[in-house]
C-alpha positions as CSV (number, residue, x, y, z in Angstrom):
1,P,5.8,-13.3,8.4
2,R,6.6,-9.9,6.9
3,R,5.5,-9.5,3.3
4,L,8.6,-8.2,1.6
5,G,7.9,-9.0,-2.1
6,F,7.7,-5.3,-3.0
7,I,11.2,-4.9,-1.6
8,R,12.5,-7.9,-3.5
9,L,10.9,-6.5,-6.7
10,A,12.5,-3.1,-6.2
11,M,15.9,-4.8,-5.6
12,R,15.5,-6.9,-8.7
13,H,15.2,-3.8,-10.8
14,G,17.4,-1.4,-8.7
15,T,14.5,1.0,-8.2
16,P,14.4,3.1,-5.0
17,I,11.3,2.7,-2.8
18,V,9.4,5.9,-1.9
19,P,7.3,5.5,1.3
20,L,3.8,6.9,0.9
21,Y,0.6,6.8,2.9
22,C,-2.7,8.4,2.0
23,F,-5.0,9.5,4.9
24,G,-8.7,9.7,3.9
25,E,-8.8,7.1,1.2
26,N,-11.0,4.8,3.3
27,Q,-13.7,7.4,3.1
28,L,-13.8,7.6,-0.7
29,Y,-16.1,4.5,-1.0
30,A,-18.5,2.6,1.3
31,T,-18.2,-1.1,1.8
32,W,-21.1,-3.5,2.0
33,K,-21.1,-4.4,5.6
34,W,-23.6,-7.3,5.1
35,L,-20.9,-9.0,2.9
36,R,-18.0,-8.5,5.2
37,G,-17.9,-12.0,6.5
38,A,-18.1,-13.6,3.1
39,R,-15.5,-11.1,1.7
40,L,-13.1,-11.8,4.5
41,A,-13.5,-15.6,4.0
42,L,-12.9,-15.3,0.3
43,A,-9.9,-13.0,0.8
44,H,-8.4,-15.5,3.3
45,A,-9.0,-18.4,1.0
46,A,-7.6,-16.6,-2.1
47,R,-4.9,-14.8,-0.1
48,V,-5.8,-11.5,-1.8
49,G,-8.1,-8.6,-0.8
50,I,-11.5,-8.7,-2.5
51,P,-13.1,-5.2,-2.6
52,F,-16.9,-4.8,-2.6
53,F,-17.8,-1.1,-2.4
54,T,-20.1,1.6,-3.6
55,D,-19.5,5.2,-4.8
56,R,-21.3,8.3,-3.7
57,F,-24.4,7.3,-5.6
58,G,-24.5,3.7,-4.2
59,L,-23.1,2.2,-7.5
60,P,-20.3,-0.4,-7.5
61,T,-18.0,1.8,-9.5
62,V,-14.9,3.9,-8.9
63,A,-16.2,6.6,-11.2
64,F,-17.8,8.8,-8.5
65,P,-15.8,8.8,-5.2
66,R,-17.3,10.5,-2.2
67,P,-16.0,14.0,-1.6
68,T,-13.1,13.6,0.8
69,K,-10.0,15.5,1.8
70,L,-6.9,13.4,1.1
71,T,-3.6,13.9,2.8
72,H,-0.5,12.2,1.4
73,V,2.5,11.7,3.6
74,Y,5.7,10.6,1.9
75,G,9.3,10.0,2.8
76,R,12.7,10.2,1.0
77,P,13.4,7.5,-1.5
78,V,15.0,4.4,0.1
79,P,17.9,3.2,-2.1
80,V,18.1,-0.5,-2.9
81,G,21.4,-0.6,-4.7
82,A,22.2,-1.9,-8.2
83,P,19.8,-4.3,-9.8
84,N,20.0,-7.7,-8.0
85,P,18.0,-10.6,-9.5
86,D,18.4,-12.8,-6.4
87,P,19.0,-10.8,-3.2
88,T,19.8,-12.7,0.0
89,A,17.5,-12.6,3.0
90,E,20.0,-10.4,4.8
91,Q,20.0,-7.9,2.0
92,V,16.2,-7.8,1.8
93,E,16.0,-7.3,5.6
94,R,18.6,-4.4,5.5
95,V,16.5,-2.6,2.9
96,A,13.3,-3.4,4.8
97,D,14.8,-1.9,7.9
98,A,15.8,1.3,6.0
99,Y,12.2,1.5,4.6
100,V,10.6,1.1,8.0
101,A,13.0,3.8,9.5
102,E,12.0,6.2,6.7
103,V,8.3,5.5,7.1
104,R,8.5,6.3,10.8
105,G,10.4,9.5,10.0
106,S,8.2,10.7,7.1
107,R,7.3,14.3,7.5
108,R,6.5,15.6,3.9
109,I,2.8,16.3,3.5
110,A,0.7,17.0,0.4
111,H,-3.0,17.9,0.6
112,H,-5.5,17.2,-2.2
């Protein structure tokens, strides 16, 4: 099933959704490969991602990311309409389809 909670939340508040993807962020930190199985089992059981990682000095902190070029690709804001506290499944699907179309057509790039 598609996870569309972020779309429902945007529709509830009438806030447009800006598609954004960051290339390179997976290289900012290293994960502990020997804990991968346990991390995935815990994430599956809790239904949430559990990060275990180290920075450039091998410390489990976000204070010192590894030097990495980041490229952000973003699209135009996808309108969701006026605030709607209880959108129908069809309304959510319509916004989701517009979001996916914008993600596939995103061309704006920012380098950091």
